[in-house]
N, C-alpha and C positions, 0 to 999 in steps of 0.2 A: 312285686315283680320289680325283676331284675334289669329289664329293657323296659325304658321309657318312651320309646319310640317304635312301637311294634308296627307301625301303621305311616312310618317314613316313607313321604311320596314327591321327594327332590327331584326334579329334572335329571336325566342322565346329563354325565360330564360332555365335554368339547368333544371326546373323541366318537360320541354318539352322531354328532352331526356331520354330514357330508359335505359340508362347505365352509369357509374359514367365516369367524363373527365378523372381522371388518367388510367383506362381501354380503355377506346377510344385512347388516345395518346398512351399508351406503347404497344397498339395492333398494330397502324397505324406505330410505329418506327422500331418496328418488322418486320411488312410487309416490309417497304424500305430495312432495311439490309438483309432480305433473298432476296427480289428481286435483289438487288445489288450483292448480293452474286452467286446466281443460274447465274446470266448475267457475272459477273465475270468469273467463272469455264467454261460455255457453250458459251459465244461470244466472239470470239476473232478477230472476222473480220466484218467489216463495213456490213452492209446488206441492205442498203437502199441508191440508187444513182439515184437522179432527171432525170439522163438522158437516163434509164434505167427503172426504176421502172413503173411497172401498165401496165394494157394491155386497148386497145382501147375501147369505149363504143360502145353499140349494134349502128349500123350504123344509124337506123332509130332515136333514141333519139339524137345523134352526129347532124345529119341533122337539126333535131328541135332545139335545142340550139344554131347552129350556124346560122341560117336563119335569114334573117333581120326581117322578121316578129315578131318573137319572142322576138329578142332585142326592136324592137318597141314596143311592148306590154309590155312589163317591164318598159319601159321607161314612158308608159301612166300611168300605175299602180302608179308611184313613184309620177308622177305628180298628179294625182288625188288625194292621199293622201297626197301632199304636199298641194294644192289646199284648202282640207279641213280643214289642221290647220291652211293656213294663213287665211282660212273664220272664223273661230272661234277664233284666235288670234288678228286679227284687226278689227272683228264687234261682237266677243261674249263679256260678259260680265265677271267683273273682280269676278268670283265668283270660288269656289272650285269644283262647278260641270262641270266648264268649260272644256273639253277635253284637251284643251291643255296642260295641268299639265301631264293627262295619256300619252299622247301622245309621250311629251317632256323626261318624266322624264321614263316612262316604255318601252314603244312600240321603242323608238328609242335607248334607251342608254342599255336597259335589253333584248328586244324581240329580238335584233340583234345578240346577241350568238346563241341561239339553231337555230334561221332560217340560219345563215351563217354556223353554222356546219352540219346540214341538205342536204342545198343544195349550197354550197361554198360561193363565195364570192359577196353576194346580194346584200350590198351597190353600189359595183361598177357599178351592173347591174340595179339599179333603180335610182340611184342619181339626186335628183333633177338639183343639180350645173352643173353636167357633162351636163344635158339635156339641162341648160337654156344656158349653153358655147356652147354646139353645136349649136342651133339655131341662137345665136349671130354671130356664125363665119360662118356659113350658110347664114345670110342675110349680113356680111361684105364679103362675097367671102376669106374668110382666111380658114385653116384648123384647125380643134378645137384639132388636134394633136400636133399641132406645135405651139408654141409661139414665143414671140421677143427675149426671150436670151434660153440659155441652163440653166436647172436647176443647181445649183451650187451643186456637189457631195457632199461636206461637211457637205450640210447642211442635209442630209439624212432625218431621222424621225424626227430629234429635231422640227420642227413646228407642226408636229402630236400630238409629246408629249407634247407640250405648249399647242396647242388646248384642249387634253385630260382632261389635268390640270384645264383648264379653267372650262370644265364643271364636274366635281366633284366637284371643289369649288363652283359652286353655286348650286350644287343639295346639298352637305353636310355642308358646311360651312355659306354661303349666309344668313343671317337671314329672308330675305325677299324672300324666293325660293319659295313662294307659291304665289304671287304677280304675278300677269300678265305682267305689265312694266316690270320689268329685263329681263322675258323669251323672250318678244318681241325683247329688244333691244340684247342679247344674240345671237337670230335665225338672225336677220339685220346683225350683228356683222360677226356671220357665213359665211351669203351668201356672205357679201362684200369682205371680204378677200378671199374665196373661188373664187370668178368671177375673182377677181384682179389677183389671181395668176394663175386660168386658162389662161387669157387672156396672159400673161406676159411669162409664161412658158409654157404652153399646158396639156395636158393631163398627164404627168407625175408629173404632182405638185399634182394633186389627188392620185394617186398611193401612192406616198411616204409622201405629207404633211396635205391631208386631214384628222383630226382626226377620224372620223367615216370610213372612207375608209380603214384606216390602220388598224383599229379595228377591223373590220368587215372581212378584207383579213386575219388576225391572226388566228382568231378562225376559220376562213375557212380551215385553214392549217392542221385542226383536220376533215374535212371532208374526204367522199370516192372520191372527184369529183376533177380532177388537170387537167394540160394541160402539152403536152410534144410535143416542136417543133409546137406549137399551135394547136396540136389535143386535144378532149377531150379522158380521162384516166379515168379509175376506179384503185384507188391502195389504200394500207392500208393507214390510218391517219397518222401513223408513218412516211411512206414514203413522205408524202405530207408536215408532219411537216418537215421534212428533208431539204424541197425547200424554207425555209424562208432565204430572202437574210440579213446577218449582214450587215447590211449599219448603218454609225453614227445614235446615237437617238435613236436604237432600244431597249439598254437595259434602258434608261428613260422610255420608251413605256410601257414596262412592268412593270416599276417600279411603275409607275402611277396606271396602272391597276389592278393589284395586290394589292399595296398599299394602295390605295384608299376604294377597298373595305375592306380590312383590318381595317382600320381606320372606314367603316362605321357599325364593329362591336365592336369596341373599346370604340364609341364613347356613346355607350348604355350602357355600362357596368357600374354596380355600384361603381368602382372603380374611371371610370373617371369624373362620374357624382357628386362623394362626392368629388372628388379634385376641381374641377372647381366650386363648390357650396363654399368651404372653401377658395378657392383663392381668394387675393385682386386683381389680374390680371384681366383683360377683357376677359372673356369667349371667345369672338369674336376673340382674338388674341391669347389666347389658341387654338381654333380650328384650326385656321390659322396655327400655327406651328406644330400643332399634327398633320396635313392633309400631310404636308410640310416633316416632320420627317417619319412618315410612306411610303411616297413613295420614297425618299432619302436612306431609311433605307434597303428597299428592292431590291433596285439598286447597293449599296454599298454592300450587303452581296452576291447576284451574282456575282459582281466585282471579289470581294476578294476571294469567293469559286472558281470561274471560273478561275482567275488568276493564283492561287496558286496549281493548278495542273500540273503545269512545262509546258516546250515547247518542240515540236520537230517537225521536216519534214518539215522546213521552215516557221512556224508559231512564230511569234513574241506574247509574255506573252500580249502586251496590246490587241492584234486582238481576244482574249479567250473570254472576257464577250460577245463580241457581237455574237460571234461562238455558244456559248453554250445557249444565251437569248432563242432561238427558245424553251428550254426544261420547261420554265417557262410558255409555253402558257396552257399548259394541266391544270397547277395550276390554274392558272385564271379562266379558263371554269369551272374546278372544283369546284372552291370555290365562282364563280357565282353564279352557279347551288345551291351550298348550301343554300348562304346568300339572294337569290332572287327568288328561284324557286316560294313559298306561294306569294309572292309579285308579280310576274310575271303574276301567274293564276287569282288571286282574282282580283287583282287590273287593271291588265291587260282586263279581262273581263268587270269590273265595266266601263272602258274607253267606250270599245265596245257601251255599253248600252247608255252612256252620249254621245258617239259620233254623236248619231241620233238628238242631240236635239246642234247643236254647237251654237245657239244663244240663249240657255237656256232661250227659250220660251215656254216650254212644248210641242214642235213640236217633231215628231217622224219620220223623213225623210228616214231613212235609215230601219225603221221597228224593228230596235233592241230594241228600248226604253222599251217593255217589256219581256225582256229576264230575267229568274231567274238568280240571283247572283249565284256566284260558292263559296262555303264556304268547300269544302269536305275536302282540307287538314287541315285547321283550327281546323275541328274537328276530324282529327285525328292524333292527333301529333306525336303517336309513331310512323305511317310511315313516317309522315314528317320527324321526327327526324334521321329515317334509311336512308332516302333521301340526307340528309345534309353531316352525318358521311360517307356515303359508296362514295356520289362524291367529297370529301376533299382526301378520301384515294387511289380512284382509279386515279384523278387529278395526285398525286401524285408519282404513281406507273408509272405512262405513263411516267411521267417526268425523271422518273430514267432513264427507257430504252431509252428514246432520248438522255440524257446526255450520256449515256454510249457507245451507237453507235456513236455520235458525236466524244467521247474520243478516242477509238480505232481506227479511223481515225486519228486524228489529233496529239495525244503522241506516243513518242517511245513505242516501244514493251515492254521494259524493265520496263516503268513507266506505262502502260496501268492500272493497278490493285492500286497501291499505290500511283500513281498520280491522280486518280479519289476520293481518300478520299475525299478533301477539298470539291468539289462538290459535295459528299453526306454529309458532315457535313450541308453545305447549304441549301440541300433539307430535311432534319433534322431540321434546325430550323424551315425552312417554314412550315415544319407537323405541330411540337410543338405548333408555333404559331398561325396558321391556327385552331387548335382544340381546344387550349385554349380558342382563343376569341369566336367560334362556342360556348363555354359553357359559357362564361362570360357574355355574351351579354344579 
């Protein structure tokens, strides 16, 4: 294929934005500082507790969600979409009109975020690898929840962080990302590793090591749906967010998710394009280093900002980055919404149109081939710009609230305000960086 970036999804340039970058950044920083000040004065005790927060969901809804028929129907939906993907990937033609690319880069990566925020941990419910693992276990007479070994606690989310980095690498750096062969190979490797991990460690492997289940479950913490002692409850997204377990590798996961999205903006900036064109170093090598630097940079800023808050109440300093990593999730969701909203709506809809012809033969198997394209956002740049800016700012304000609630729980009273200042500085750095890239792309 001649074009290696057919699904380019960079933000619109500064001309799309109705306000200046300086005004947007100054307003966002002011919003964070004001939010922190109000919280410091009025929010002196923790307000969220995963053991008590939330109220039981309506009985009828709880019965439906907990029923085996509902669980099986979701598994069937997941397998049908997976089967359609396999059909297009194995028998489809290596053309940009193959829906595989949209299903892989748009539906799976971007679409998983809003669906998880609205409905909870969707990937856990529809994951084809969980379904296939359960079928294999049933055939062999074993329990899919139990593997041959116990999952090593020290691994935590590190395998998920590696898997997420592998995905963003093929999407953002690999020069042949729009060729069918590499996508097939990546998916085959993912499927093989997940099935092997499930056989060895059982379902806990998917909860902690499946990159897409971890990704979906983190985003789902901003939904109103949660579980308490196995019971479906409705609670504040901030209360849900407080239930994120501070496992090893969690900082790396949020670093990859936020850092890769920031790099996606940066690589479309005039500064980076000019630098790579004028440099004698391979552009491919530079892009690899930049992606790694962005992901590591987010993790380092978070680690320094949280570790510098001070310790108390039996908490060790090295534990703080994982304890505060949950507060970056709203930033990730906000920045993904800002960066990919038009990409998800327009290219995601185009993928539905293309999915009706998985073999590129001119068929219309799903009846969606004649649907009109959605381009409203592209023709309303001012509305799109405001969506982007508001998403970034709201994500950061929610992050400040989450970090503050955690701080007043883990920090000694005499340091609950001053001890948070390093974390506030980290949040401001994320805000300024995110908005700068929003305007620079």
